N, C-alpha and C positions, 0 to 999 in steps of 0.2 A: 463732502462725500466724494464730488467729482475730482477734486483735487488729489485724493488718496488713490482713485482709480488712475490718474495719470502717473503719479508717482511709482507704483506698484509696477505698472507697464512698462514705463521707460527704463526702470531699473533692471527687469527681466529683459528686455531688449537689449541693454548694454552688456549684460553678462554672456550673450550670444557671441560677442566678439573675442572672447578670451583666446581663442586660437591665434589670433594677430599678437599678442603679447608672449605667448609661451611657446607655440610651434617653433619660431625662428631661433629659439635659444638651444633646442633638441636636448636641455636637461630633463632627468627624469623627475616624477612627481615628489619623490621623498626630497628632493632639493629645492624644487621651486615653493612647494607648499609652506614651509617654514618662512622663507623670504616674504611670500605674499602675505601672510598673516601678520608677520612682523611689521610690514609697511602699512597694512590697513590699520593695525592697533596704534601706530604713532601718528599716522595722518588723522585718524578721528579723535585722537586725546585732545587737541586744542578746541575742538568743537563741542567736547564734552563739559569743558570748562564755562560754556555759555548756558548750561542748562540748568535747572533749579537743583537745589540740593538733594542728593539721593536718600532714599529710605532704606537704610542698611538695617537688617536683622537676619534671623537665621534662614527664613524663607528666601530671601533675597540671595544669600550667599549660595544656597542649593541651586537656585534657578541659574546664577552664573555659572556654576559648574556644570549643570545640566546642558547649558547653552554651548559650554566650551566642547563638551564630550558630544554631544549629538552633531555639532556642526563638524568637528575633526572627524569624526566617523564617517559622516556624510561625503567629505572629499576623499578620505582614504577608499573607501569601498567604491565609489564612482570612477575613480582614476585606476583603481584595481581592474574593474569590470572592464575598461576600455583596453587594459593590457591582455586580457583573455579573449575577448571578441571585439567584434567591430563596433564603431561608434555608435551605429543605428541601434544594435541590440542594447547597450549600454544606457543610451538616451531614453529609449522607449521604455525600459523597465524602471529606469529612474525616474520617469515621468508618470509612474503609477501613484506618485505621492499626492497629486492634486485629488484623485479618486479617495486615497485614504484619508486625506484632510475634510473632503466633503461629506464624507461618510460620518467621520469622528466629530466634526464641529458641532452637530447639535448636542451631543453628550459631554464634549469638553468645554465649549465656549457658549453652550446655551443658546446658540443661534442657529438659523437655516436660512439659505437662499433659496428661494424658488427655481425650482430647475438646476440646481447647482449638480447634483449627480448625473443626470442624463447629459448636461453639457459637457462634464468631465470626460464620460465615455466617448461622445462624439468628438471632443478633443484630441482623445487618445487614439481614436480610429483615424481621424485627419492625419496626425501626426505619423502613425504607422505607414501610411499611404506614402508621406513625403519622404521618409527616411527608408523605405522598401527593405525590412530586415529580412524578407524572402531570399534576398540576393547573398546574404551573409554565409559564409563557410561554417560547416557544422563543428567544426574543431573548436574546443573550447565554449561553445554556446551555453552549454548548460550552467557552468562555472561562472561564467560571466553574466548570464542572465540573473543568477542567484545573489551576486555581488551588487547587481544594479537594483535588485528589489530591496537589499539590505541598505543601499544608500537611500531608497525612495522612503523606507521606514524612518531612518534617521532624520532625512529632511522634514518629513511631515512632523515628527517629534519637535524638531527644532522650531518650526514655524509657531507651535503652541507655546514652546518655551520663551522664545525670544519676545514675543508679543508681551507676556506677562513680566518678564523682565525689564522691557522698555518701559513700561509703566510704572516701574518702581525707581529705575536710575536714569532713564533717558535714553533715547534711541542711540546717540552718538557715544555715550558712556557705554551702554552695552555692546556696542561694536568694537570699541577701543579695548576695554577689559577681556573680553573673552578671545580676542584676536591675540592680543599678548600672551595670554595663558596658553592658547593654542600653539603658538609659535615657540614657545618654552618646551611645550610637551612634544612637538615634533622635531626638535633641533637633532637629538640622538639618532632620528631616522636619515638625516642627510648628512651629517658628519664628513663622511668618506667622500662625499662629492662636492663640498662646497669649495674644495681647492679648483675645481674646474671651471668655475662661474668666472667669466670675464667682465670687464666693466661694462660692456655693450649688453650682456646678458642681464646685469644686474639693473642697468638703466630701464631696459625694456619691460623687464618683470616688476620693477619697482613703480614703472609708470602705470601700468594696467592695475598695479594693486591700489594705487593712489586715487586711481579714478573710477573705474567701473568696479574696484574691490570695495574701498572705505566710502567714496562718496555715494555711489549707488547702493551699497549696502545700508547705509544710514536713511536715504531716501526710501528703500524699500520697507524698512522698519518703521518708519515714520507714517507712511501710506498704509502699512499693514494694520496699524493701531486705529485707523480711521475707517477701514472698510470691512476689517475682520478676516478671519483665516481662510474661510471657503470662498470668497470672492478673489481674494489675493492668490490664492493657489490655482485658480482657474486662469488668471491673467498670466502668471508666469509661464504659459505655454508660448509666449512671445519669444523667449530665451532660444529654445531650439529652433523655431523658424528662422531666426536671424543667424544662428549658427550653421544652417544648412546654407542660407543666402552667401553668408563669408565663405563658407566652403567652396562654393560654385565660382565667386567673383575672385577670391583672392587664391585659392588653391587649385583652382581648376577641376573641382570635383565633379563628377557628371550627376545631373539630376535630369528625369524624364518629365516629359508634358503632362503625365498623368499625375505628377505629384501636385499639380495646381489645384486639383480636386480636394487633395488632403489639406492644402494649405486653406483653401476656404471654408472647409470644415472647422479649423482650429480658429479662425479669425471670426467665423459665425458664432461659436462657443464664447469666445471672449466677448463680442458684442452684446451677445443675450446676458452674460452675466452683468456688464455695464448697465445696461438698460434695466435690470431688475434692481441694480444697486442705487441708480438714479429715481 
């Protein structure tokens, strides 16, 4: 159980460093997304060869298609939200997902973590304090927030789907197959922009996709199978905390001392979930 907690937390924390791989390229998400999915699929494929023989049937195929659809829509709507409003609004609305998962887990998974729902609320409040959305401009807030919430729904659905898919075909195989399918589906979106990708851009994006994309993805799905959807969802709050820290250290974005209180609330919620799981 504890190993699963560590895997999920480390994977989520690593996702907070995506800006280090994507922002320097200044490429639109319609170009970077298919590249990232393609590299993730190719890197995870050799790992899938070491897994037990998959169980293929109609249900497995439907789960794979659902995994591709929910993850693809999650990426598209989340990055679209950031185009309409600030990163703070996009991230906070996107991270309504853990609350959705905590509420839905008893019905879908048949399991419940004691205190998961109030912990999710506390973590959301803490995250709001860290990101200070009240400083955001008014233009595009409603559209951006709606897209962020849409990404939250897709992300929550994907967590439930990929857990079931991984149980049938393995975490690495689930990561590889759905990523390759998503890349193929997204290629038409970036056709016009692929010519602008330089060798250094491709190398940087591919490095991120191979490490915090494929490897962290497989680690997350493996941990997810061990600790359950509700616990995993709460621990993914490590991602936005790391993203804020990266913004301050790497991109010189400002953050106020009051945000430390918010960070403390997020960490406290994660510790609570971990202690309940142990």
